[in-house]
C-alpha angles and dihedrals in degrees: 000000000000092000090051092050091050091050090052092049092049091049091049091057090050096049105030113009094167090054090049090054093045090051091050095242116164117215103255103210108085127171123218092258091050091053090049090053095047097044113026102026096040091051089056092047089055087069091053097044093051102122132077097246095049117131128196129192123202114195117208122021133209143143092290095058108034093104093056089086090073095039097082133053090218123095103273127214130185134190134186131162093220110086091204089064093060091095088067095050130089112294094231105020108041121124132189107227147108126281087226092061102049095136089063090059107036142038128254114271092006106135133065091191132021122188116196106176121164094004103108107063092016103070103332094071106144131073094239089054089051090051089058092042097055094040089055093045092053091051099050097039120088117248088249093043132124125228118200108197121191116180146150116253093187113132087229088063105037130010098205141057120249088234087068091060107094096207090051086074090065081082135053131206120249137177112235094214087205134111091004095307102133098154133069092219135038124189127205109181102293096346117092130191118201129183111217138180133175112292114260096021098103 
């Protein structure tokens, strides 16, 4: 019965994604790294986004993430360069734009938390694009903010290491030491999660 329900949900997203969203249907197929994001990482972020003025930006929207907008108490923002993905973004705070041009969309020191999952290796694939991405992230994130980066390090996705991106060093890795997250980096096959903050803050 569960398999049948999941097949119906998957088909609904293929045929009528707006209807799926309006009905509050979550996309049923979730990878191990997606479950880790939604359970372990989000529980930690609850402790960061624990004040009334907190703001969170999620970069890149699709059928797997549309319900995140109601997951947090913080004011939630989404951005994606693909206009067709707007239906999966926040109802009031979604913008159509590139992850490499964040300073054109948002203010300096605006966000307490930024989640960029599935951006590098899935659209931002070149080192010069990453330079612009991290420079923009550093500008719009608060000095006390948290950046959760999820990316593919597969050679078929990117042909460089993040350590070779100069603006990546505007940030430093850190271990949250909260909700069982004792590492700064978690690897799931070719998908990597990294916790980052502004360099020199810790």
